[in-house]
C-alpha positions as CSV (number, residue, x, y, z in Angstrom):
1,M,0.0,0.0,0.0
2,R,1.8,3.1,-1.2
3,L,0.4,6.4,-0.2
4,S,0.9,10.0,-1.3
5,Y,1.4,12.9,1.1
6,K,-2.2,13.9,0.4
7,D,-3.4,10.4,1.4
8,I,-1.3,10.4,4.6
9,E,-2.6,13.9,5.5
10,M,-6.2,12.7,5.2
11,I,-5.4,9.7,7.4
12,A,-3.9,11.9,10.1
13,I,-6.9,14.3,10.0
14,A,-9.3,11.4,10.3
15,E,-7.4,9.8,13.2
16,L,-7.0,13.1,15.1
17,Y,-10.7,14.0,14.5
18,K,-11.7,10.8,16.4
19,F,-9.3,11.6,19.2
20,M,-9.8,15.3,19.9
21,S,-12.1,18.2,19.1
22,P,-11.5,19.7,15.6
23,A,-12.7,23.1,17.0
24,I,-9.5,24.9,18.1
25,D,-8.0,28.4,17.9
26,V,-4.4,29.4,18.1
27,K,-4.5,30.0,21.9
28,G,-5.6,26.4,22.4
29,I,-2.6,24.8,20.5
30,K,-0.5,22.6,22.6
31,P,1.5,19.4,22.1
32,I,-0.5,16.4,21.0
33,L,-0.7,13.8,23.8
34,I,0.6,11.1,21.6
35,G,0.9,8.6,24.5
36,T,-2.7,9.1,25.3
37,F,-3.6,8.8,21.6
38,A,-1.7,5.5,21.4
39,A,-3.5,4.1,24.5
40,S,-7.1,5.4,24.1
41,R,-7.4,5.6,20.3
42,L,-5.3,2.7,19.1
43,R,-5.5,0.5,22.3
44,L,-1.7,0.1,22.4
45,Q,0.4,-0.6,25.5
46,I,3.6,1.4,25.9
47,K,6.5,-0.3,27.8
48,Y,10.1,0.7,28.4
49,T,13.1,-1.6,28.2
50,C,16.6,-1.7,26.8
51,L,16.2,-2.4,23.1
52,S,19.8,-2.4,21.9
53,N,23.4,-1.6,22.8
54,Y,24.1,2.2,22.8
55,S,20.3,2.9,22.2
56,K,20.6,2.3,18.5
57,V,17.0,1.1,18.4
58,L,14.5,3.6,19.9
59,G,11.2,1.9,19.3
60,I,9.5,-1.3,18.2
61,T,5.8,-2.1,17.7
62,T,4.1,-5.5,17.4
63,Y,1.0,-6.5,15.4
64,A,0.7,-10.0,16.9
65,D,2.1,-12.0,19.9
66,T,5.7,-12.6,19.0
67,D,9.2,-13.3,20.2
68,I,11.7,-10.6,19.5
69,V,15.5,-11.1,19.3
70,L,17.3,-8.1,20.9
71,H,21.0,-7.4,20.9
72,R,21.5,-5.8,24.2
73,Y,23.8,-6.0,27.3
74,F,26.3,-7.1,24.7
75,R,24.6,-10.4,24.1
76,E,21.6,-11.8,22.1
77,E,18.4,-12.2,24.1
78,T,14.9,-13.3,23.0
79,I,11.9,-11.7,24.7
80,Y,8.2,-12.3,24.3
81,V,6.0,-9.3,23.4
82,P,2.2,-9.4,23.2
83,A,0.3,-7.9,20.2
84,K,-0.4,-4.2,20.1
85,T,2.6,-3.2,22.1
86,I,5.0,-0.3,21.7
87,L,8.4,-0.9,23.2
88,L,10.5,2.2,23.8
89,D,14.2,2.2,24.7
90,D,14.6,3.0,28.3
91,S,16.9,5.9,27.3
92,L,13.6,7.6,26.5
93,S,11.9,6.8,29.8
94,P,9.8,9.8,30.8
95,P,10.9,12.2,33.6
96,G,8.7,12.7,36.7
97,I,7.2,15.9,35.1
98,W,6.9,16.1,31.4
99,N,8.6,19.1,29.9
100,K,7.9,20.1,26.3
101,Y,11.2,21.9,26.1
102,D,13.2,18.7,26.9
103,E,14.9,17.3,23.8
104,K,14.4,13.7,25.2
105,A,10.7,14.4,25.5
106,K,10.6,15.6,21.9
107,Q,12.4,12.5,20.7
108,R,10.1,10.3,22.7
109,Q,7.1,12.1,21.2
110,F,8.2,11.4,17.7
111,T,9.2,7.8,18.4
112,I,5.7,7.0,19.8
113,A,4.1,8.8,16.9
114,H,6.2,6.7,14.4
115,E,5.2,3.4,16.0
116,C,1.5,4.6,16.1
117,A,1.8,5.4,12.4
118,H,2.9,1.8,11.7
119,Q,-0.1,0.5,13.5
120,I,-2.5,2.8,11.7
121,L,-1.1,1.9,8.3
122,Y,-1.2,-1.8,9.1
123,R,-4.8,-1.6,10.1
124,R,-5.8,0.2,6.9
125,M,-4.3,-2.4,4.7
126,P,-6.8,-4.4,2.5
127,E,-7.5,-7.8,4.0
128,D,-5.6,-9.8,1.4
129,E,-2.6,-7.5,1.6
130,R,-2.6,-7.7,5.4
131,R,-2.6,-11.6,5.2
132,A,0.4,-11.5,2.8
133,F,2.1,-9.0,5.2
134,D,1.5,-11.2,8.2
135,M,3.0,-14.3,6.4
136,K,6.1,-12.3,5.5
137,Y,6.6,-10.5,8.8
138,S,5.1,-12.9,11.3
139,K,8.3,-12.8,13.4
140,R,9.3,-9.2,12.6
141,T,8.5,-5.8,14.0
142,M,9.1,-2.3,12.7
143,T,11.8,-0.2,14.1
144,I,12.8,3.4,13.6
145,Q,15.5,3.6,10.9
146,E,16.7,6.0,8.2
147,L,15.0,5.9,4.9
148,T,17.8,4.6,2.6
149,T,16.3,2.3,0.0
150,V,13.0,1.6,-1.8
151,E,12.4,-1.2,0.6
152,D,12.1,1.4,3.4
153,W,8.9,2.8,1.8
154,R,6.9,1.8,4.9
155,E,9.4,3.8,7.0
156,W,8.9,6.9,4.9
157,Q,5.2,6.6,5.2
158,A,5.4,6.0,8.9
159,N,7.6,9.1,9.3
160,A,5.3,11.2,7.2
161,L,2.2,10.1,9.1
162,A,4.0,10.6,12.5
163,A,4.8,14.2,11.5
164,A,1.2,14.8,10.5
165,L,-0.1,13.4,13.8
166,I,2.1,15.5,16.1
167,M,2.3,18.6,13.9
168,P,-1.3,18.8,12.5
169,K,-1.6,20.8,9.3
170,K,-4.3,22.9,10.9
171,Y,-2.0,23.8,13.8
172,I,0.7,25.0,11.4
173,E,-1.8,27.0,9.4
174,L,-3.1,28.7,12.6
175,L,0.4,29.5,13.9
176,L,1.9,30.8,10.6
177,G,-1.1,32.0,8.5
178,N,0.4,33.4,5.3
179,R,3.9,33.8,6.8
180,K,6.7,31.9,5.1
181,L,10.0,31.1,6.8
182,F,13.4,31.0,5.0
183,L,16.4,28.8,5.7
184,F,19.7,30.3,4.3
185,G,22.0,27.3,4.1
186,N,21.7,26.1,7.6
187,R,20.7,29.2,9.4
188,M,17.6,31.5,9.8
189,N,17.5,35.2,10.4
190,K,16.4,36.4,13.9
191,P,12.7,36.9,13.3
192,D,12.2,33.6,11.5
193,N,14.4,31.7,14.1
194,L,12.4,33.1,17.0
195,L,9.1,32.1,15.4
196,F,10.4,28.7,14.4
197,R,11.6,27.9,17.9
198,N,8.3,29.2,19.4
199,I,6.3,26.8,17.1
200,G,8.6,23.9,18.0
201,N,8.1,24.5,21.7
202,R,4.3,25.0,21.3
203,L,4.1,21.6,19.5
204,G,6.7,19.9,21.6
205,V,8.8,18.7,18.6
206,S,12.4,18.8,17.6
207,N,14.0,21.3,15.2
208,T,14.7,18.5,12.7
209,A,11.1,17.2,12.7
210,L,9.6,20.7,12.4
211,T,12.0,21.6,9.6
212,L,10.9,18.6,7.5
213,R,7.2,19.2,8.2
214,L,7.4,22.9,7.3
215,K,9.2,22.0,4.1
216,Q,6.6,19.4,3.2
217,L,3.8,21.8,3.8
218,G,5.5,24.6,1.8
219,Y,6.0,26.9,4.8
220,L,9.8,26.7,4.7
221,H,11.9,27.7,1.7
222,V,15.6,26.8,1.4
223,L,18.0,29.4,-0.1
224,T,21.8,29.5,-0.3
225,A,23.9,30.9,2.6
226,S,25.0,33.8,0.3
227,D,21.3,34.9,0.1
228,Y,21.2,35.5,3.9
229,F,19.4,38.6,5.0
230,D,18.4,39.6,8.5
231,P,16.2,42.7,8.7
232,T,17.1,43.2,12.4
233,D,20.9,42.9,11.9
234,I,22.4,46.1,13.4
235,E,25.2,46.0,10.9
236,C,22.7,46.8,8.2
237,D,21.7,50.0,9.9
238,D,23.1,52.9,7.9
239,E,23.1,55.3,10.9
240,F,25.0,52.7,13.0
241,Y,27.5,52.3,10.2
242,L,28.1,56.1,9.9
243,A,28.5,56.3,13.7
244,E,31.2,53.6,13.5
245,Q,33.1,55.6,10.9
246,K,33.2,58.7,13.1
247,I,34.9,56.7,16.0
248,G,37.2,54.8,13.6
249,V,35.6,51.3,14.1
250,H,34.7,49.3,11.0
251,A,31.8,47.0,10.7
252,N,32.4,43.4,9.6
253,A,29.8,43.8,6.9
254,R,27.9,46.5,5.3
255,C,24.6,46.5,3.5
256,S,24.8,47.2,-0.1
């Protein structure tokens, strides 16, 4: 089952509509409670354990009761995991008080969303396709990994759906309106950077996740580093530049 961005967006909207009220204004925007979504909407259990050496594997989800082989504690170990379970690496275990500014919390948020996405996509498969999938992957689970080959199509879809679940398109539209952000190489100017970080904290997501989502929705445009322009840069203030000349101090750069 190969889906387009439009297909994935519609799936995310449908799932979130069943989980929360669609009526919301910009003041009501806050991080999606993806753990609650997993438990109440998808009926998934979330458990923490060591999944690998050096935390290389962050999350695993199961569709059926199965045995999973883990490479952890520098040895191979087989554990039994019941169906409809999300296993998270214990490096992501939640603190006593959840903090949306915490990078670990943001990583945990996306990992749970990624595994939820696999479950949603699996349940939406046609019956015959699901049977074939079960035969092929009866002893296998999905883990977070980089998209590197065509075979990772399911991972691409899961990442796209995860992003749409924790960064709903409606939220982005409310927060940005007609405003577009610009990335000059690997940096933003001060106004864009301030707004970008505010949105990331409002939604409780990492900079990387937000960057990819804004690009996908057409709200973030990438330019070259040589195109950099910051309207608040004091070195671009002509009066400041003239004052520097009077005291014999030269600016590092001058606006043309």
